[in-house]
NUZA-555983 format. One record per residue: residue in one letter; x, y, z of N, C-alpha, C in turn. Coordinates in pm, whole numbers, plus 50000, padded with zeros to 5 digits. Example, Ala and Ser with C-alpha at 12.3 -4.5 7.8 and 13.67 -1.06 7.14 Angstrom:
// NUZA-555983
A513194943150780512304955050780513204967050780 S512854977550708513674989450714512905000350787 
This chain:
// NUZA-555983
X522122803583605523362807683638523162810283782 X524242805483874524052807484014525122816984045 X524792828684079526022838184119526642834984257 X527922835684268528782832584388529412843884452 X529622844784577530262858584643531362853584735 X532302860584739533272855884833533172864684951 X533092857585086533022865485196534042863685297 X534602872985323535812874085410535452871285571 X535652861385638534862858085765536052863785884 X535702864085991536392870186092537562857886112 X538712860986145539662851886139540402850786000 X539982856485892540642856085763540312846385646 X539062837285707539072826585602537782830785509 X537552824785397536782829685313535952817485248 X534542821985219533802809585188533252818485066 X532702807484944531432813384846529982809484889 X529502821184880527982817184887527232818584788 X526192808384718525292811184604524212814884699 X523362820684574521802823284643521172811484709 X521222799184649520502786684719521292784684862 X522782784084829523162782684973522812794485086 X522742806785016522322813985148520972811085179 X519852808385102518542805685153518682792485245 X519572785085231519502771285327520042776785433 X521332784285432522072788485565520932796185660 X520292805485577519312814485694517982806385696 X517652796785634516622788185651515162796685679 X514812806585575513782813385603512472809485580 X511422814885657510152809085662509402820985625 X509002821485487508212835985433506952834085493 X506492848085499505222851985540503942843085455 X502932839185531501872833785461501182845385371 X501232838385238500182848385141501442857985094 X502662859085122503592867085065504982862485046 X505522864884930506972860184903507922866284961 X508912861385022510292869285049510812874484936 X511112887584952511882890884825513242885784773 X513402886184655514752878684610515312890484527 X516112898384583517122906884526518272901084426 X519122910684355519892906584276520742894884313 X520972884084254521822870884283521142861284356 X519862862284388519122852684423518782851284565 X519532860584649519622860284811518162863784846 X517952859284991516872865085029516812866985179 X515992875785240515922875985401514432870285440 X514832861085543513682856185583512532865785654 X511482867685597510502877185595509502872385734 X509812871085862509082866685958508082880485968 X506822875486039505842887786061506432897386162 X506022907586164506422915286262505482911686398 X506192910986509505732909786643506102917286755 X505452918286865505972924786972505042924887065 X505102929087208504192930487314503212941087279 X502302939887376501262950187353500922955787483 X500972967787487500422978887601498872977087630 X498372971587734497102971887760496472984887811 X495512988887770495163002987801493552999187866 X492822989387876491572988887934491722986688068 X491152993788161491542993588300490822980388350 X489792974988291489282961488329490162951188336 X491172952888240492272938388216493472943888313 X493512953488390494732956788484494382944788595 X495972939588638495822931288757495482939288892 X495272929388972494722937189099495752935989222 X496602925689186497692925889289499152923189219 X500212928389278501532928589207502522921189274 X503362916889208504652908989238505702915989228 X506902911889266508362919089257509322908989220 X510412912889198511772906289174512062900889310 X512822889989351513212886089478514282895689534 X515292900589438516092909589499515542924989565 X514332925789519513722939489546512852933789673 X512082921689680511422914589783512212916789923 X513512913589900514392913890010514642927290083 X514912936789977514852951090023513952955890092 X512442952390066511272954290117511402949990275 X511632936390286511712929690397512402935590502 X513682940590448514752946390510514592961090567 X513242967590489512852982690539513582990390457 X514272987590357514902995590275514203000790135 X513042996990120512142998789994510802997290043 X509853005990002508333005590011507862995089951 X506742989089998505952979789927505842980889764 X505752971489689505832971289547504652981289485 X503682980089577502342987789495502623001589531 X503163005189622503683022889666504623024089547 X505493016989504506763020289426506223021389283 X504903015089242504313014789114503543026389090 X502763029989193501673039189186500293035889154 X499423044389121498153037689077497773036188938 X498653040288846498343040188707499723034388646 X499943019488659501263013988578501103014188456 X501903010888392501903008788223501782993688208 X500652986888187500452973288200500782966188044 X501592957188036502152950887914501712935687909 X501132932287783501062918387754502162913087669 X503122906187744504322899287671504142894487539 X505152893487472504882887687345504482871987334 X505262863587410504742847387412504372845787550 X504672848087660504492843987789504842853587890 X504162852088024504552857388131505782852988178 X506782861588197508262855988227508592853288385 X509792851788382510462847488518511442857088558 X511652860188694512742872388731514042862788737 X515152874288711516442868788738517422871288628 X518602869688637519822868688537520282882288498 X521302881388409522122892788376522012889088210 X521672902588147521792900187988523072907187962 X523922897387888525272903287841524792908687692 X525892920987685525882928487567527142933687543 X527332940087421528832944187404528552958787366 X529632968287378529652982587351531102983887297 X531212998987208532642999887173533253011987207 X532763017087339533523028987405532523039087433 X533083050287482531723061287560530883066387460 X531563067887330530473070487218529393063987184 X529233050287222528333042287193527053042687267 X526353053087318525393057487381524143050887331 X523853051587194522823047487108522483031887158 X523533022987192523033009387224522413007587338 X522963016787456522213015387591520693020787579 X520613031487507519423039487490518323032687429 X518793023487332517983018487239517403005787304 X518082998887386517692988587463517072988387591 X517722996987688517542996887818516743011187861 X516123017387778515603031087810514123031387828 X513483022187790511973018887831511293017787674 X511023026887590511263040087565510933049687694 X511593062287708511063069787819510633082787764 X509993082787662509393096187605507993096087677 X507353107687690506183107687742505153102087670 X505073099687532504413091387448505373080787392 X504673070387318505273062087235504643054787130 X504913048887030504563041286914504353026186979 X503213020786904503303006386923504472999386853 X504622987886862505862981786811505952979486633 X504642981386589504792982186435504382996386388 X504693005986491504523021386391503243023986349 X502263019486425500893021786369500203030386453 X500403029886561499483037686679500373044486784 X500033055586808500573063186925499953059887051 X500533059287160500173053987295500783062487423 X500053063287512500513068787619501753058987659 X502593066987752503793060987802504043064887928 X505303074987931505383080788072504203089588134 X503563094588005502283101988030501053091488055 X500203092788136498933082988120498063085288010 X497733094587983496883098287845497213111287783 X496903114987667496943125987594495693129687510 X495563142087492494323145987389494663160187335 X494233161887222494043176587148493023181687148 X493023195187156491883203087147491403202187004 X490213206386996489563205386847490303213486761 X490913224186776491373231186679493043226986665 X493373215186750494713209286747495693218386769 X495733229586858496553239186893497103233187022 X496233226587133496773223287257496903209287282 X497943202787309498023189787353498003187987510 X497013181987555497063179087702497513165687747 X498363167087837499083152887890498733151888043 X498143140388059497593136188197498843126488240 X499453127688377500273120288442500013111588510 X500653100088539500403089488637500503090688784 X499453086588844499113091388975499973080689079 X500923085289141502043077689239503213074589156 X503423078689040504783075388966505713081689027 X507053072189036508003078989103509483077288995 X510413083589037511733085188979512283073689034 X513523068689000514323057789031514973061389160 X514963072689226515113077189346514083076089451 X512743073589392512013072889491511193087489508 X511413096789447510913108589458509733110689353 X508493117089389507433117389295507663122489157 X507113117889038507203124488911506173131388892 X506113145488855505003151888841505243161988728 X504263171588713504203181188614505443191788652 X505873190688747506963200488786508483197888720 X508343183488707509613180188605509683182288485 X508233182888415508233189888296508453202788284 X507993211188378508123224588391509513230088400 X510343221188503511473223588520512423224888378 X512443211988333513163211488187512553223888099 X511293225888102510923237587970511443248488030 X511323254888149511643268888215513063268588241 X513793259088314515233260088363516353256588265 X515763246688177516823242688068516553245787945 X515373244887873515153244787748515403261887707 X514363269587805514383284187777515653290587834 X516523285087891517683289687933518863288787812 X519163296087727520143296987638521503290987667 X521753294687797523373289687845523173273487858 X522323266687840521863250787835521763245687696 X520553249087665520033247387509520463261287430 X521153258587347521483273687267520713280587189 X519733271987155518663278687064517443271987061 X516363276786976515153270086990515103257486906 X514253248686987514103235486895513223236386802 X513353228186679512333228386561511063224286625 X511193213886724509823209986768509153216186839 X509613227386866508813235486951508673249586897 X508633248486761508553260586675507523259686561 X506613271886543505713269686437505883281886373 X505243282086268505533294886177505143309186250 X504033308086317503673319386406504163321186522 X505083312286572505673314386713505723302586760 X506473301686904506763291586971505643283487055 X505773270787050504983264287159505203265187282 X504453267487359504483270987505504143257887597 X504813254087709504393247387804503993252287927 X502903246387956501993251288082501953240388171 X502103245988296501273235188409499803238488425 X498893228788427497683229588488497433225488630 X498063215288671497953212388806499313200688837 X499363195088919500413184988931500563172988838 X499363168988779499313159388712499013162188552 X498983176088521498483178788407499323190288349 X499663188088213500573197888146499833199588000 X500083212887965499663214787822500873219387743 X500793214787618501793222787514500893228687437 X500853243887432500043253587359500853256387229 X500233255287109500703258887008500293271586937 X500853279786868500203290386806499393288286687 X499543276586623498623269586522498653254486517 X497743250186454497533235486456498503228286443 X498773219386536500063211986532499813195986560 X499293191586480498683179086496500003167086501 X500963171386449502193162486431502913161786589 X502613170686647503213171786806503223158786885 X502003150686879501963137986943503043129286863 X503133128686745504043120386668505633124486723 X505893138586766507083142186779507513135386926 X506443136787011506753130787159506773117287165 X506373109787084506483097087056507493089986994 X508273098786910509543093386839510923097086900 X511763093186829513123096686882513333109286826 X513183122586904513283133586870513693142187005 X513963154986962514403164687059513503164687185 X512183158387184511223159087303511173146187348 X511673135187271511403120087283511843113487417 X512353122387523512713113387656514163117087680 X514643118187794515843122087849516963113487831 X516823100887822517713088887798518543091887686 X518033097487559518953099887437519233115187450 X518443123787488518773138687458518953146087601 X518993139587703519383147687824520833153187829 X521783144987765523043153387777523213165887689 X522223168087602522103182987527520993192687576 X520423187487693519623196887776518043194787724 X517943187787610516603184087571515963171387619 X515043167287565514203155087621512753154087672 X512493167387706510763169987721510713167887897 X511523163587975511553165388123512833160188192 X512783163188302514093162288387513863162288536 X514803153488622514543152488742514743166288841 X513603173188877513803186488907514503185989064 X514083174989139514453174889273516003168689271 X516663165089164518113161889174518923174289097 X518413179688992519453189688937518923201188964 X518093206389028517773219989079518923226089150 X519663221489222520693223589303521843226189233 X521853222989096523193226489010522613234488921 X521633242788912521273252988837521443266688881 X521783275288799522233289488834520903295988898 X519783291888884518503297288957518543293889116 X519343284489141519353280189291520673286989377 X521793289289296522913294189362523623302989260 X524583308689319525383319089237526373312089112 X526363317789013527103312088905528733311388941 X529163318989030530323317689102530753306489160 X529633302089250529783290489304529933276389238 X528823278189135528563266589036529923264188953 X530503276688895531463273888824532863270788898 X533053273289010534003266089109533943252689111 X532603248189160532343233489170532753225789038 X532043233188935532433226588777533963223588770 X535023233588789536193233788760536643223188841 X536353220988963536883212489053536433200089007 X535323198088934534893182988883535393181788771 X536203190888696536903189688568536063194388436 X535203202488472534383209888358534733225788346 X534653231688241534993242688215534053254088283 X532813248088298531843258088338530623248888411 X529663255888474528643248688526527623243988434 X527493250188313526513243788211526883230488169 X528193231188130528803221288070528673206088198 X528913208488304528653200088428527243195988442 X526323207088431524863204688449524423194888357 X524633196588212524423186688078524933171888143 X526143172288187526813158888202526263151388311 X525613159488422524903153188534523623148988486 X523113153788376521873148688319521893138188196 X523163133588205523373121888091523473107488175 X522423098688183522283087888244523313076688224 X523983078988099525113069988059526403072288150 X526643084488181527803089588274527413092788416 X526333093588458526063096388586525093086388632 X525633077888737524863067488794523793073788908 X524133085388950523483091289051521913098088993 X522003097188852520903106488786519653098588802 X518493103788868517363095588869516893093588735 X515933083888699515593079888562514313073088600 X513333073188467512203066088483512293051188390 X513163049988336513703037688243513593026388344 X513403010488286513392999188354514572996688426 X515713001088374517042997588433517713011488445 X518733012288560519583023888564520863019588590 X521873029788537523113028488513523593025388649 X524683015388656525343015788781526943014788767 X527293013088628528803016688649528793022388501 X529243034788476528993043788330529683039588228 X529193044788119529823043387973531423044787953 X531963053388053533293055588032534213049588121 X533773035688149534503027588217534793013588133 X535363003188196535532992788113534462981788090 X533482983788164532142976488180530792984288217 X530282989288103528922994288130527912985788173 X527302987788309526332980288354525042988288425 X524052978888428522732985588465521892976388560 X521232980988652520532971188736518982977488710 X518082966988785516772972688772516372983688828 X515292989888799515073002688847513792999688944 X514002998989081512862995489182511663001489174 X511753012589118510643020589101509683020288948 X510253009488874509833010188720508303007388735 X507623015488639506443017188641505703007888542 X506443000188451505982987588396505642975388459 X504572968888434504182958388487503652948988381 X503712933288416503012927988311501522924288318 X500612915988254499452914888286499042905888403 X500012898488457499992889588572500202900488703 X500672910688703501012920388812502502920588833 X503182913388757504672914588777505312925088757 X506022933588826506652945188791507962940588723 X508072948688604509132948388504510492956388539 X511462951688506511822942588418511942926288479 X511992918388393512192904088439513612903188492 X514632907188402515942906088418516512915488514 X517502911588583517942919888702519082929688636 X519982923088576520922932288532521322932088395 X522052942888330522602942888189524002944888223 X525022936388149526312939888161526832943088004 X527672950587988528232954987847529602951187865 X529992943887786531452942987783532032950587675 X533282957887704534042964687609534702960187498 X534352962387376535002955387272535702967487175 X536842965087127537732977087068537212975786913 X536632971086876535922968886736535042962686703 X534072965186614533032956586582533412940786552 X534632939186519535272924586484534882919886628 X535562924886733535372918086875534072915086910 X533092924186874531562921386912531232909886820 X531542906386721530932896586643531622882586670 X532992883086730533632872786790532982866686914 X532762878587017531952876087135530292866787124 X529842874487004528522866886969528682853186920 X529592851686812529712838986787530202827886885 X530742832086984530992823587072529982821187212 X528942827887179527712826687272528032833887397 X528642844287372529012852287523528152864187516 X527342866287441526242880887439525002872987418 X524072878587521522532872887508521802879987417 X521992893987381520882897587290522042911887219 X522472913287102523242923487051522732927186919 X522572938986898521672943586753522662954286729 X523742957986761524702968186709526072964586686 X526692969086580528082965286548528252953486495 X527182949086431527332934786382527192937986203 X528362937186151528632940085984527712929285935 X527002931285826526212920685737527352911985681 X528792916385648529532906785589529752894485700 X529422896385807529692886785905528652876385942 X527602879085865526622868885872526822853185860 X527462853185745527892835285716528342831085849 X529572838285901530052832886040529092831186152 X528502842386161527372841386274526422830486265 X525992826286134524732814686094525542802586118 X526752801286081527432787986100527772783386230 X527742792386343527902790086476526732791486560 X525742794786490524672796586592524112782586662 X524072769886624523782758986699524822757386782 X526172757086778526982752786844526802762386966 X526792776986949526832786787073525252788987116 X524382783587077523182783787137522452797587121 X522222803286999521762816086991520922814786816 X519972825986797519522824286683520002841186625 X519822841786505520082853786424518612859586381 X518482871086435517112878186373517752888086268 X516802888786140517082900186039515882907686030 X516322920586041515332931486057515702943985973 X515142943285830515492951685716515002966385786 X515752975285761515482990285788514552997085696 X514013006285794512813015285706513233023985632 X514713027685633514963039685547516103033785456 X517033044785433518093042385339519363037085423 X519573025585410520903019585480522283026585444 X522273027585335523703033285296523423045285182 X524263055985198524223068485104525443075985105 X525673081084997526793093185003526243106685025 X526683111185151526073125385188527123135885157 X526323143885076527463157585030527253168585118 X528503177885140528283190585192528143201385109 X526663203485111526173213684995526843227885040 X527623230085142527983242985176529653243285217 X530223233485127531703234185150532463246085123 X533423249085233533993261385173535463263685179 X535903250785241537353251085268538133250085129 X537703242685031538193241684930537173245384804 X537213258684772536063264584674535703259884558 X536813251784483536823245084363536093232784376 X536273223284517535403212184547533993218484582 X533803229584663532593233784733531903236884582 X532243242284513531283245784386530863236384305 X531553223584314531003211584237529993204684308 X530313203384439529253196484525527993204084546 X528093217884518527003224884500526023225884388 X526793218784274526063219484150525353203784116 X524083206284117523223194284097523813184384008 X524323188583881524813182083768525813172983823 X526653177583895528033170883938527523160384039 X526553162084136526033153184213525233140884137 X524393143384025523983135583952524923125283858 X525933132383838526793123983767527403116083841 X527993117983989528603105284072527493097084117 X526123099084140525393091884153525123080584043 X524963085983917524883078483820526093066783809 X527303070883852528313063483822528603053083943 X527603050884060527553042084123527183029284088 X527653016384113527173004784072526352998184179 X525223001684206524542998884325524302982584357 X523992977184223523642961284240525022955884275 X526242960484223527602952684274527692958484414 X527342968584470527702971784621526982960784696 X525262960184659524472951984713524942937584732 X525252932384621525722915984586526982913784674 X528032924884668529282921384727529342923484895 X528652934884917528902939485075527432934285163 X526292929085080525192929185172524572914685102 X525262908485049524632892284991523312896784900 X523192908184852521982909284788520642911984869 X520862915784992519612914885085518902929585103 X519562937185023519012950085021518302953884885 X517832965184884517092969184751517982981884677 X518872978284579519572991984549518403000084498 X518873014884549517773025984519518513041484565 X517713050484516518273061084566517793065484720 X517703077784780517493077884908515973077884944 X515613065284927514283063084946514033055285076 X512943056285154512423044285258511973032885196 X511803022685285511343012085241510183010985159 X509903000585068508713001584987507343001785081 X507452993685194506302994285304506253003285386 X506893015185394506923026585469506013034785404 X505123042885495504083052885457504363063385385 X505903065885379506363078685299507053075185182 X506843060685154507603056684998507063065884894 X507983072984826507353077784704507183069984571 X507383058384570506893052184446508193046284375 X508273034384303509273028684247510143033784156 X509663044284060510073050983972511113061084031 X510603065584158511743076084243512993067384308 X512503055984326513853046884398514593044184266 X514463049484145515553045184042515813058983992 X515413069584030515713081483969517213085883986 X517923089783898519533091883931520133081083994 X519633069184000520183058884067520483045583977 X520473046483853520733033883781522323036183741 X523013025483710524403025483668524713029083538 X524863040683507525313045483374526593055683361 X527693048983362528873057883368529103065183229 X528653059783121528653069583005527763081983009 X526773080283083525943094783090526853103583174 X527343096183276528023104183395529233112883325 X529953104583246530933110783186530723119083107 X529623121883031529223133282941528773144683029 X528323143483136527773152383215528983158283284 X530063152583323531193155683362532103164883268 X531983161283161532703168683060532073183383014 X530663181683015529653193683018530233204183127 X530823200583222530873207283318532403213483330 X533023214483229534363217883194535583210283268 X535213197283269536033187583356536763178283273 X536663181783125537063172283013538393167583014 X539273177183068540943173183072541193164683186 X542223154983129542643143283229543973143083222 X544433136783344546093134683348546313121183275 X547623116483268548083106583233547273094083268 X547243094883389546353080883468544973079283412 X544523092483334543043090983314542123098183396 X542823105483504541983113083618541633126383560 X540363131583589540043145483537540793156783618 X541083168183564541743179583625541003189083667 X541313196583788540533204983841540373216483732 X539273223083749539093235583670539693248083694 X540443247083829541263259183870542663258583857 X543163249183779544433247783744545013240583869 X544313233083979544973226984091545423213584094 X545513209383959545963194883949544933186383956 X544933171484007543943161983973542713165484053 X541453159484012540363160884077540223152084167 X540323155584308540473145484410539363147184525 X538343137784555537393139884654537743132284763 X537663141784865537793133485005536773127385054 X536523114485097535543105585149535843103085273 X535043106185376535293104885516534333095285567 X534903086485633534123073985695534493074385855 X533813066085929533923062886068533383048186090 X534043041086198533543027286197532383027886304 X531293022386232530063023286306529763007586263 X527833008686258527522993686232527582989086112 X528572995886012528712987885880530132993185846 X530532984285758531992982985715531952995385611 X532093007485630531943020085554533483021685481 X534483016185548535483016485477535833006285356 X535032993385372534832986285247534072991985132 X533032999485195532023006485087532913016485036 X533743024585101534413036085022535523029584922 X536033018684953536943013684861536293009384723 X535123004284754534183000484602533843013184531 X533403023784624533163035684549534303040184486 X535563041284539536713046084486536893041884340 X536803027884339537003021284225535873023184097 X534883026384158533613027884062533843043583996 X534113052584088534303065684030535843068983951 X536543058783966537643057283893537393058083768 X536123047083730535743045883574535223061083498 X534903071483584534643084383536535543095383551 X536773089183611537903099583596537903106683737 X537513103083821537403110083968538213101784059 X539183110484113540043103884237539433101884350 X539663094284461538873095284576540133093684688 X540123101384777541083103384927540243097085016 X539833083685069539293077385165539783078885286 X539153084985397539913087185517539033081385638 X539423072085720538573065485838539113073885958 X538023081686018538193088586124537783081886259 X538313088286365537683081686497536363088686521 X535663084286602534133087086605534133102886632 X534623105186756534883118586811535253128586701 X536453124586637536943136386548535973135286428 X535353125586391534493126486265533453135486292 X532843136686427531553142586460531813157986455 X533303164986504533623175286531533953182586383 X534603173286290534873178086166533543180986087 X532743174886094531343174286030530723187086076 X530603190386227529873202486273530583214086222 X531703212186201532783225286148532483228686000 X531823215485931531673218185783532983215285703 X534003210085765535343207185723535043196885620 X534243184485653534223173585546533563177885423 X534193169385314533323170185203532193160585161 X532313151285214531223138485181531473129085280 X530433118685334530583109685414529703099785353 X529983086185394529083076185371528393070485491 X526883073285487526463069485615525033064285574 X523903062985650522653059885625522033073285627 X520593072785538519693082985542518473082585600 X518243088085712516833085385792515523091585719 X515403084285607514383088885507512773085085557 X512663076785678511483070185679510573080785749 X510793093385797510003099985818510433114885818 X510113121585710510743135885693510423143885782 X509313143685847508953153785979509483153286099 X509723140986157510483135686255512023138586228 X512613132686103513943135386094514243142185951 X514163156785966514383163385837516013164085834 X516643161985908518083166585935518993159785805 X518393148085736519103140785662518453141085529 X517563150785494516803151885383517063165885312 X517293176385430517763187585358518563193985500 X519413206885450520163211185584519303217685687 X519093212685782518203214385893518793214486044 X519723205686033520433206286191521943209186181 X522363217886231523883221086231524373211786350 X524003203086403524643194286499524873179786443 X525883171186497525993158086467525873152686331 X525553144186286525523141486148524843146286054 X523723152686110522933159386026523563173685971 X524733174886034525263189385986525723186485855 X526423175685792526863174585669526513181985553 X524953182785534524283190085421524753201585432 X525123209085503525443222985535525093231585651 X525963232085723525883238085847525503253385872 X525793261785766525423275885768524063275885706 X523823267985607522253266285572521243262785693 X521583251685727520933246785885520693257485989 X521843265485982521743276386126520813286886038 X520803288485927519663300585870518183295085863 X518203280985854516913275185870516613275586013 X517333272186078516823270886263516463284086301 X517523294486263517213305986332516143317086257 X515383309686178514683318086074515233329585980 X516393327485957517153336785879518133346685946 X517873345386073518683354786152520213352586148 X520633337886137522013335586146522293327086018 X523583323485996523913314785886523953321485764 X523663312585648523663316685520522503313585430 X521843320385358520493314485290520903307185191 X520123294785185520333283385079519903288084940 X520243278584866519653283784726518163279784726 X517303287184613515993285984623515543272684631 X515943263684575515303250684571515313242684718 X516503247984805516413240484941515333251085036 X515343263285004514333272285062513003265185053 X512673261684926511343256784891511003243684997 X512113234584985511953224385076511783225985222 X512393236785251512173239685418510923244985418 X510323254085333508933259985388507953248685353 X508093238885270507133228485251507183219785360 X508433218385421508403211885567507813217185675 X508023231785687507023240085766505733238085774 X505153239985648503813238685615503173223985641 X503833215785615503563201985635503253197285767 X503723203385851503523199686010502163203486061 X501573213585994499983217786026499083209585950 X499413202285852498473197985795497773183085821 X496673179685781496113168385837496693157485780 X496633144485839497693130785809497623129385662 X496903127985578496723125885440497563134785365 X497343146385400498073157785327499533158185370 X499653155485508501213154385549501883144785491 X501173131885463502183121285412502433124485262 X501383130785207501833133085078503053145985067 X502833154585161503853165185158505583159385181 X505353148885280506643143385312507043135285195 X506223127685133506623122584991507353129984885 X506863144084886507193154684791508713159384852 X508883158984954510283163585013511303152584973 X510763141485007511653127684937511883129284795 X510933131684752511013132484596512013142984533 X511733155584605512763168384579514283163484620 X514353157884732515753152084784516183143384697 X515583134684636516113124984515516563131584398 X515753140884344515923147884222517143155184226 X517243163084340518433170784359519563161784397 X519503150684447520613140884484521423148684613 X520653152884698521243159884829522013148684881 X521423136784867522323125284917522313115284792 X523263106384770523123096484667522913083284726 X521483079484734521323067484816521913055084724 X522163044184819522993034484751521963019884772 X521503017784894520663007684910519653012185029 X518473004685019517523008485126516822994585160 X516072993085277515282980285312516372968885328 X517362973785390518462962185413518972959285540 X520152953985565520482949385704521712955685765 X522092970185678523352975685710522922984885816 X521912988185854521662997785947521082992086093 X521812984286187521392975186289520232968286249 X520462960386115519412950886089519592933886123 X520652933986181520912920586240520842920886396 X520212911286462520582907886606520832892286621 X521512891886723522032878986765521052875986905 X520302868286945519652865587057519932851387110 X520252849187211520402835387294519152827487304 X519052814687275517952805087296517642806087441 X518102808387516517882809187671516712820987680 X516792830387601516172843387615514862841987555 X513682843987645512432845387601511652856387570 X510522857887505509752868087425510602873787340 X511672869187280512192878987178511902877787041 X511342887286953510582886986869511592882386737 X511102872286642511912867986540512112879586434 X511402889786421511692902686342511132913686423 X511872924786412511542935986479511562946786359 X510522954886374510572967986286511542977886318 X512592980386240513712983986252513853000086185 X513603008786282513623024286239514123030886347 X515013043486306515433051886408514293059086464 X513113061286420511953068386468511473062986583 X511353047386595510893040486728512043036786805 X513363043386776514533034686887514703020486866 X514393015586780514422999386775515882994486848 X515652984786921514622976286953513462980087091 X513832993287111512872996887223511392996487205 X511222995487079509702993187035509112978387048 X510012970687079509562957487136509872955087299 X509812965987380510082965487531511022953387563 X512202954287545513062945987610513102942187765 X512272950887837511862947187977511222935687978 X510562930487867509812919487901510672905587822 X511822908087807512632897087798513052887987915 X513302874887919513562869088043514232855887983 X514972849188102515602837188093514762825588113 X514582815988031513982804588061514132797588159 X515752794188187516262788288281517422795788363 X517052804788472517842811488517519142803188591 X518592793688661519562785388739520452780188633 X520252774088527521142768288433522092779988383 X521842792788372522572802988326523622804588438 X523202804388546524172808788690525302796888679 X524962786088637526032774688657527002775488502 X526222779888409526952781888267528082793988309 X527502802388358528372817688378529742815088482 
């Protein structure tokens, strides 16, 4: 029997897809010696090999001469820029592109959905700009903005060596003073960063940053901290200013630019007066806004491109950084492409329509999986390819607020593991996977992908994750929820009428409203009513931080518990990680000085996480798997699918764009697709592009 799915396409038309038709449409090329997965319904994702550029570290392979883009060569001839060798410095980052040496010129066209869409520019155009970085396959940590790194024998001291002659996009030297300025004037200043970062805390005290000389910095921990290099290489609070500069984090900042806006340089009264004139309540808010590269085109950066038109305008634009430290193996200063222009779309539907019309050159955000047939059917006409990049974590999950207080009756239920397990057992994951994701994901609890190093095993992927509404009904009855109204819905235990759960969603990279509708129908089977609310992104975040939301539908970044504990137990009172319990997270972050102490089972997970950071690699991997196992057993989130395409798993790339991988390792840890170094993408025929545009 061939299963058929009805898919609503852009414009309102519908088509039915069989598993066979899906395979013919995607034209998969399975990996040699490996079968592509065939989830429920027979659909499959083409499993191309992972591929990406390589950073060359052997100095014997470095080029002896340098070339630059024509637009920069003109600036040199006019005397407005120094020669390229002086701009690059003595220790450039040398990259061997994926397929070939590219050529200069052109503008990459992308889309964004508004000022809150900073992840798009950060993931594509930031470099990445962390002091360290991972290779494209998440196998090896390599130097990045830092030239080299080394641990002391006891793994307490991590020494970073910086690049000789490296400069900010302003032309000012990059040195240890930029790291020390961030650490002393920003991180340690509680007016800017409200409290200590988990990444710089160990059980016995805080990690201290010390300057050795202009090109050497030490991170000194009170205990062994072998994970610190991972933290610097990953999307974390120390992972580079492009993502975290707006919050005062990032690991370094341009001292020569920001110092004059800090209270250590001038009086607070003067700075506050200037801040109010600029529209800010105080100098610290202005300071952090000035350190946000998406909002401030004047901010010096180390990324391959710099912002020229900010994200709060109709057209987010970037231009090449003349002082970019990346070069290719032929000595060409990167990036190859001159500009990146983002067109503003009011919704993900607009993004998909632009992509299908061939108006975007590379887009990997705001593409719903439900639009895949539409994109695939237009790819030849509009001259693009569709790439599919299964996510390394949990694509979709129900996140519960374990510390909800606005409604005590609902809060008590959400805090009860039996209630959460019953809700999880009533989810029909194969139905959701088949309907909304064409069967391309793996129905599972909140596990990472099976090929992830922290995967806890197949048995755990199914724990409390099989569809068993009869058992769920019995569990809910045993909780005192056996009385129902005439419509069959359960009544609250406090006499407050029908038991109704509020599920909040926002428009993001997946159609969470459609997912919420399916869950509402599935929970109806067990007598639980759902009030589904779709909120604007900023309001959604504010209500989450306040602890107001009961539950949401989002991803669970389960691929690395030590880099991303936020989504596995209450550890972050900020942003999306806050939902698991704001006051519990405050207690954890403050070492018990603030917030509310969590239940013992959560405290045990927190202690395991703290111990695990000091463990050797293999022991730490097992500790991470144990954290995931406990998360699953406690159903802190009810995972729905993993290893799928819901979380930035689809990209559209113009056929004119070279060096684009067929498949990208997709994980938040690597800030994908920055792990494949988009500064190596290039246009094969720039002149034809000019005529087309």
